[in-house]
N, C-alpha and C positions, 0 to 999 in steps of 0.2 A: 632827609627821608631815611628811615631805618627799615631795612628789609631783613626780618629774622629767618634764619635757616636752621632747621632741626633735623638731624640725622641720628642714626644709632651710635655713631662714633663721636658725636659732639654737636653742640649747638653754638651758633655764633651769629653776629649781626653784620650786615652789610650797611655801611654808612655812605649814602650817596648825596653829596652836596658840593657845590662849587666853593672853592677856598678852604675845604676841610683839611687839606694837607698841613696847613699852617697851624691847625689846632688839634692835631691828631692825639696829642697827649691828654686831651680831655677824656677820651674813651679807651686809650691804650695804657697799660701799666708799663711805664718807661722808667720807673724808679729802681733801676738795676742795670746790670751789664746788658748791652744790646748790640748784637751783630747786625749791621745794616748792609745788605748785599744789593749792589746795583751794577749797571754795566756802562761801558764807555759811550753808548748812544743816548743815555739818559742825562739830561741837564744836571750838573753837579748840585745846583740849587735845591733840587728836590730831596736828595739824600741829606743835604745839610740842614734843610728845614726840619726834617725828622730828628736829626742828631741834636739840634738845638733844644729839643724838648726832652732829651734823655739824660739820665744821671751819669752813665758811663757808656757813651757811644763809641763804636768802632766801625768805620766805613771800609768795606772792601769792594773794589771796582774790578769786574771781570771784563774781558773783551766782548763787544757786542756780537750777537749771532748764535745760531744753533750749535756751532762748533764748540762753544764754551760749556755746553751742558754735558761734560764728560767726567770720567772718574778722577782725573788728576785735579780738576778744580774742586770736586767734591772732597777729595782728600785734603787739599790745601785749606779749605774752609774749616774742616774738622780740626786740623792741626792748629789753625789760628785760634780756635776756641779753647783748645787745650793750653796753648801758649798764654792766652789772656786770662786763664783761670776761671773760665765759665763753669757754672754749676747747673743743676737741674732747675734752679729757680730763675735762671736768666732766660733770654729770648732771642729770636731771630726775626728780622723784618726784611721782606723783599720789597724793593722800590724799583720797579721797571716792568718789563713785559713778561710774556709767558716763560721764556728761558730762565730769567732770574727767579720767577715764582716757583718753577719746577725744581730748580737746583737748590735754592734756599729752603724750600719746604722739605725736600728730602734730607737735607742736612739737619733741620730741626727735628724731623721724625726719628732720626737714628742716633743723634748725639745723646748719650746717657739714656737711651731708650725713649727719648722724646722730651723736647722742651717747647715752650710756647712759641707759636709762629703767627706772625701778622703779615698780611699781604696788602701792599699798596700798589695796585697796577697803574701803569702810566701810558699804556697803549690802548687803542680801541679794542683790539682783539682780546687782550687780557681783561679789560673792564667788562666786556659783554659776555665773556665765556670762561677763559681758563682760570681766572682768579678764584672762582668758586667751584665746589664739587669735590674737593678733597683729594684730587689726584696729584701726586708729586713723583718726580722721577728724573733719572739721567739716562743719556744714551750710552750704549756699551757695545763694543765689538761691531760697530756699524749699524746697530739696530736702535731705532728711536724708542725711547721710554721703556726699554726692556727691563730696567732695574728701578723699582719704585715702590710706592706704598699708597694706601688710602689714609691720609692724615689731614683732616680739616683744619683750617686756621682758627685762631681764637677770635679774630675779627678781620674784616676787609674794609678798607677805606677807598672809596672811589670819588676822586675829585676830577670832574670833566675839564677843569682849567688846565690840567697837566697835558691835555691833548693839543694845546695851542702850538706846541713846538714840532708837531708831526707834519710831514709833507703829505700831499694828497694821496700818493701811492700807499703809504702806511695806513692812512685813514680808510681807504677803500679796502685794503687788505683785511682790516678788522671788521668792517661792515659786512663782509662776505659771510662771516659766522652768524651775524644777526639775520641776514637774508635766509640762511639755512634754517634757523629756528622759526622764522616767520612762515616759511613754506610748509613746514611740518605741523605747526601748532597755532599760528595766529594770523588769520587773513587780514585783520585790521592793521597789524604791524607791516605786512607786505604792502598794503595800500599806501602807507607812509613813504615807502621806497619808490612807489610809482608817482608820488606827488611831486610838485615843482620844487619844494624846499624840504630839506631834511631837518627835523627837530632832534638834534643829537641827544639831548637829555632824555627825551621821551623814548628814543630808540634804546638807549642804555637801560632805562628803567624796565621797559617791556621785555627786553632780552633777558635781563636778570631774573625777572619773575617767571619766565619760561624755564630757565635753567634751574631755579630754586625748586619749582614744582617737580621737575624730572628727577633731580637729585634726591629730594625727600621721598619720592615714591620708589626709587630704585638706585640706592646709593652705590652699589658695587657692580652695576652693569649686568644684572641678571635678566632684565626684560625691557621695560620702557626706556631706559637710558640709551638703548641702541639707536633711538631716533637722533641722538646727538652726533651719530656717525654718518648721518645723511650726507652724501657727496664725498665722504672721506675714503672710500675704498679705492676709487680711481685717483683721488688726490694723493694718497700715500704712495701709490705706485709711480705717479708722475714725479713726486718729490724724490723718491729713491733713485730714479733714473737721471734726474737733473742735479743730483747731489745737493739739492736745496740751496743752490747759489743763483740759478737763473730765474727762479720763481718763488714768490712768497707763499706761505702756507694758505692764506686766505684766497690767493689767486688760484692755487691748485684746487681748493674746495669749490670755487666758482666753476671751474672746468668739470669737476666731479659731479656737480649737481645736475648739469644739463641732460645727461643720458638717463637720469633717475626720475625724470618727470614725464607726465603725459604730454602730448603735443600741445594741448591747450595751455598747460602751465608753462611749457617751454617758450611759447609765443609771448607770454607775459614776462618771463624771466629774462630773456635776451635783451630787451631794451633797458631793463634795470642794470644789468651787468655792463652794458655798453655806456650807459650814462655815468657809471662810476669808474670807467676805464679799466674794468676787470676783463681778463681774457676770455674768449669764447672758443679759441682754437690754440693749439700749441704744437710746435715741431719737435717730435721725439720719435725714436724707433718703436713702432707699434708692437713689434715682436718682443722687445725688451719689457715694455710696459705690461703686455699680456703675461709674460713670465712672472713679473713681480706680483701681479694680481693672483696668479695661480698659487702663490705662497700664502695668500690670505687664508686665515682659518675658516672663512665662510665659503671658500671655493670648493666645488665638487666637479672635477673633470673640467669640461669646457664651459661650465655654468657657475654662477655665484649668486648667493642670496643677499639681496641688498634692501635698504629702505627706499621705497618708491613713493612719489607724491602724485596721486591721480588728480587731485584738485587742491588749490591753495588752502592750507590750514588742515589738511588731512594727510595721513600716511598709511602705508601698508608694507608688508614684507613681500618681496617678489623675487623669483628666480629668473635671471637674465643670462643670455649667452655672453661670455667675456668679449668676444669679437664685436658684438653689438654695443657693448658698454664703452669701448674705447674708439670705435670707428668714427663717431661724429665729432670728436674734439681733438684727437691726437693725429697729427699729420706726418 
């Protein structure tokens, strides 16, 4: 399946097909120097499968985790490209999750004012969400994604077969972002999560089409794209207080969605989260979380404006007390 994405800064195709990793050279221009960025949590076979199709491949493996998305690794990758005589006609490929995609994409965006970037996501979270949209970034001085750019890839390859090595927690972590999109935009997708069996290929496809529509309508987050931040206000505050070691991003989003729903929606959401072993409460200092939320640009005194879901498949902007926002999930 080919899903085209068209934005003001570039057009690209998403190729969604099982087994496509092994034949990515059919649609990617790999007859040049190729920097393949992956991490230690990704099976080596995935990067090697891509490398085997390249004329001059160079694989760089960074440590797994958000802690690798920092300036030193950014500088290291740029230095590697200089050392290997990369030019503006060469390219960068990310093979991994969101951290690898963000870092490699930012390297591609800034080396010689921009070289071709291809994204091959290998986690549920990156396949349904972060691999498209054109946002690339690194963390800096303790702030997540504070240095970055809008730089769409030239192509995205999504091979659901790469998910077979993930454990259940990582799968649920990624599915949380699909649940987020279903709640704001697609009641049919949410009913899939309520069903007895999950069709992963269909979930990925429907999630991608939601993200595609939002990105095409609002590439640089001036309006509609804010719905992608549903659940993220509280999630980012929880992540900042837990140092992103005790909880995965999707787990924090699961917590962050609960106070942003009507009672009726929450009653449908809770069993879905529980079925996927996603958290519904979390032990943290409520005062610290509240302080973190107050630093959010959408905060206004003791209140904050958030995306709220009154019924499944619909959303609205709503001003809520910060205390109410965290009281139900942070213990």
